C-alpha positions in Angstrom: 113.7 117.3 81.3 113.8 113.3 80.4 111.2 112.4 77.8 110.3 108.4 77.4 109.9 107.5 73.8 108.7 104.2 72.2 109.6 103.7 68.5 107.4 100.8 67.1 109.6 100.1 63.9 110.1 96.6 62.4 112.8 97.9 60.0 115.9 98.5 62.1 117.5 100.5 60.1 114.4 102.9 59.9 114.3 102.8 63.7 118.3 103.8 64.0 117.5 106.7 61.9 114.6 107.8 64.4 117.1 107.6 67.2 119.8 109.4 65.5 117.4 112.2 64.7 116.5 112.1 68.2 120.2 112.5 69.3 120.3 115.8 67.1 117.4 117.1 68.2 118.0 116.7 72.0 121.4 118.2 71.4 119.7 121.2 69.9 117.1 121.9 72.6 119.1 120.4 75.3 116.4 117.5 76.0 117.2 114.2 77.2 115.2 110.8 75.7 114.8 107.2 77.4 114.3 105.5 74.2 112.5 102.0 73.9 112.7 100.3 70.6 109.5 97.5 69.6 110.0 95.6 66.5 106.2 95.2 66.5 103.0 96.5 68.0 102.3 93.6 69.8 105.3 93.9 72.0 104.5 97.2 73.2 100.9 96.6 73.6 101.8 93.4 75.6 102.1 94.5 79.7 101.8 98.0 78.6 102.6 100.4 81.1 101.3 103.8 80.2 104.9 105.8 81.0 105.6 106.8 77.6 105.6 110.3 76.8 105.4 110.0 72.8 105.3 107.0 70.6 106.3 106.6 67.0 104.3 104.2 65.3 104.9 102.3 62.0 101.8 101.9 60.1 103.0 98.8 58.2 103.9 96.0 61.0 103.9 92.5 61.5 101.1 90.8 62.8 99.3 94.0 63.9 99.3 96.9 61.9 100.0 100.2 63.1 96.3 101.3 63.0 95.1 98.8 65.0 97.4 99.1 67.3 96.6 102.5 67.9 93.1 101.5 68.7 94.3 99.2 71.2 96.5 101.5 72.6 93.8 104.1 72.9 91.8 101.9 75.3 95.0 101.6 77.7 96.5 105.2 77.4 94.4 108.3 76.4 97.1 110.5 77.0 100.5 109.7 75.2 101.2 111.4 72.4 101.1 109.4 68.9 103.1 110.1 65.8 102.8 107.7 62.7 105.9 106.9 60.7 104.7 105.7 57.4 105.1 105.7 53.5 101.6 105.2 53.0 99.9 108.7 53.3 96.4 107.4 52.6 96.3 105.6 55.9 98.4 108.6 58.0 95.5 110.8 57.3 93.2 108.5 59.2 95.3 109.4 62.6 92.3 111.6 63.8 90.4 108.2 64.4 93.1 107.9 67.4 94.1 111.0 67.8 97.4 110.9 66.4 99.3 114.2 66.7 100.6 113.9 63.2 102.8 111.7 60.9 105.9 111.7 59.2 106.4 110.1 55.6 109.7 107.8 55.0 112.4 108.2 54.5 112.4 110.4 57.7 114.0 113.7 56.6 115.6 115.6 59.9 113.9 118.9 59.1 110.0 117.6 58.9 111.1 115.2 61.9 112.2 118.3 64.1 109.2 120.4 63.1 106.7 117.1 64.2 108.9 116.9 67.3 108.7 120.2 68.3 105.1 120.2 67.9 105.0 117.1 70.3 107.2 118.8 73.0 105.0 121.9 72.9 102.0 119.5 73.3 103.7 118.0 76.2 104.3 121.5 77.8 100.5 122.1 77.8 99.5 118.7 79.2 98.5 119.3 83.0 101.6 117.5 84.9 99.6 116.2 87.5 98.3 113.2 86.2 98.7 109.9 88.5 99.5 106.3 87.0 97.7 103.4 88.6 97.7 99.8 88.0 94.1 98.7 87.2 92.7 95.1 86.8 93.1 96.2 82.8 96.3 97.5 82.7 98.1 100.7 83.8 96.5 103.6 83.2 97.1 107.5 83.7 94.1 109.5 85.2 93.9 113.2 86.2 93.1 113.9 89.7 90.5 116.7 88.5 88.4 113.6 86.8 87.8 111.7 90.0 84.8 112.6 91.9 85.7 110.3 94.7 87.3 107.2 95.7 85.6 103.9 97.2 87.2 101.1 99.3 86.0 97.6 98.3 88.0 94.9 99.9 91.3 95.1 99.1 90.7 97.0 96.3 89.7 100.7 96.0 87.4 102.0 92.6 88.0 105.4 90.9 84.8 107.0 89.9 85.8 109.2 87.4 84.3 111.4 84.5 85.5 108.9 82.4 84.5 105.7 84.5 85.3 103.8 87.1 88.7 102.0 87.8 89.7 99.5 90.1 92.9 99.1 91.5 94.8 96.6 94.6 95.2 99.4 96.9 94.2 100.7 100.5 92.3 103.9 100.7 94.8 105.3 103.2 97.6 105.1 100.6 95.3 106.9 97.7 94.5 109.2 100.3 98.3 110.2 101.1 98.7 110.2 97.0 95.7 112.7 96.5 96.3 114.8 99.8 97.6 117.8 97.7 94.8 117.5 95.6 91.9 118.8 97.7 90.3 115.4 98.7 89.0 114.5 102.3 87.9 111.4 103.7 84.1 111.6 104.5 84.2 108.2 106.5 86.1 105.2 106.2 85.1 103.9 103.1 85.0 107.4 100.9 87.7 109.7 99.5 85.9 112.6 98.2 87.2 114.9 95.7 86.1 118.7 97.5 85.6 120.2 93.7 82.5 118.0 93.2 80.4 118.6 96.5 77.0 120.0 95.6 75.5 120.2 99.1 75.8 118.7 102.4 72.6 117.3 104.3 72.9 116.2 107.7 75.2 113.4 107.3 75.1 112.9 103.7 77.4 114.8 101.2 75.8 114.7 97.6 78.1 115.1 94.7 77.2 115.0 90.7 74.1 112.9 91.7 75.7 110.8 94.1 74.7 110.5 97.9 77.7 109.4 100.5 77.6 108.8 104.2 79.4 111.3 106.6 80.6 109.3 109.6 79.7 111.0 112.8 83.4 111.3 114.2 84.5 113.1 110.6 81.7 115.3 110.0 83.5 118.4 111.7 86.9 117.8 110.2 85.1 117.1 106.7 82.8 120.5 107.0 86.0 122.7 108.1 87.9 121.0 105.5 85.0 122.2 102.9 84.9 125.5 103.9 88.7 125.8 103.8 88.4 124.8 99.9 85.5 127.0 99.3 87.1 129.9 100.8 90.4 129.1 98.9 88.2 128.9 95.5 86.5 132.5 96.0 89.8 134.4 96.8 
């Protein structure tokens, strides 16, 4: 198992200490780490890609403090595990505002670090592993296929209509259909890819899902109905 970690720390000695602790922890637990060091939060957030599993964030940073950076981070990535590294307990306790998992006080002792790191690894194990990474107009984002109601094509883009809002990506609906084919998605026409879990009913050539009416094309209706019946039978087993 390779875990991708970002260390956001302007003190190079502190960053190296964390890397040393990670090396020891990995050796103890049989884990491998891909570690990226950022000397400031701005460097992390600029061109951010949501491919980190865990981020260790110092609170006292130049240009942008860790708490403000964490708020910006959460707008881009709601799933990454965030742990604050600080000598300022009064700030760290506000980590719930940005859904931080925990905080570690400086100087970072290995025993404390190992406890918090073990908790982070357990959290990773609890998270669903089927999130997909999409490049939206506002940057990279992880979304769960279960949260997608349907995907709509619009010109050279697709729009993911999800429980958390709508996200636009430069892609073809055919490529997204391939990506989502194992998650019970099926096309009702050339423009819409439907999550069968959200289908409430079929009325003629209209599929109703979560308050939205989508047109079923005549050539696709038979196959769509068969796929929907297969899904219903599977869920009722």
